[in-house]
N, C-alpha and C positions, 0 to 999 in steps of 0.2 A: 933453455929456451922450450916453452911449453907450446906446442903445436895444437891444432883442432883434432888430430888424431888421439894426442894425448888426453884432453878434455871430454871426449867422447867414449872413452873406455869403460867397460862395465867393472864393477869392483870384484876384487879375488874372491872367488868361491872354492874353498879345498874340497867341496865334493865332486868338483870336476876334475881333479887333478889325477883320477886313476887310483890304480893299486897303491895302497900305504900300508906296509908291514907294521903292526904295533903288537906288543904283548898284551893279552888280555887275560886278566885275572879269572879263575875259574874256568879255565879251558885248558886243552892240551895244545900247547904251541911250540909247533916244529920250528928249529933255526933255519932261516933262509939260506944259510951259509953252508951248514953242514947235514942237517935234518934232524938232528938229535933233539932231545927235550929236555936236558939239565940246564937251569937257569939260576944266575943269582941275580936278585931283586935288590935294587936300590929305591931310593925316592923317586926318581924321575925317568931312569933306564933300567932295563932287564940286560943282563950278560948273559951269552952262551958260555957255559962253563968248560966246552971243548976247543971251540976256534975264536971266541972273544967276540962275535959279532953282536951288537948293542942293537937293542929296540926301546922305543919311546913306551912307555906305560900307556894304555889307552885311556887311566884315570886321570893321568897329567894333564891330558888336556880340559878335563873340566875343571881345573883352578889353575890359577896362575902360579908359576914357580917364584915368583917374587912375594906373594901374598903369604904370610904366614897362617898356618891352620891351628885354631884353638880350640880345644875340647872342653867343654864345661862340665863339672862334676865335683864331687869330693876328692881333696887332696889333701895331704897331710899336712902341706904348708899354709892351707887355707885355715885349716883346723887350730892351728900353732898360734895364729896372730889373735 
């Protein structure tokens, strides 16, 4: 049941949630778990090579995980057709 307090709430603003650890490309990233800098990089997460702490990639916030990313350019399959 919705009450008047639910209807008058502001929309969610992620900038107000405080510190949020993410892996940033082209920067020295220290693991928040162990402090080391060796990372295994995936499509959406970076995992610490020593303790296994996983951080989301800062670039993954700019595009949806469900939306595929296509690159346009020359491809051997395009030329063969």
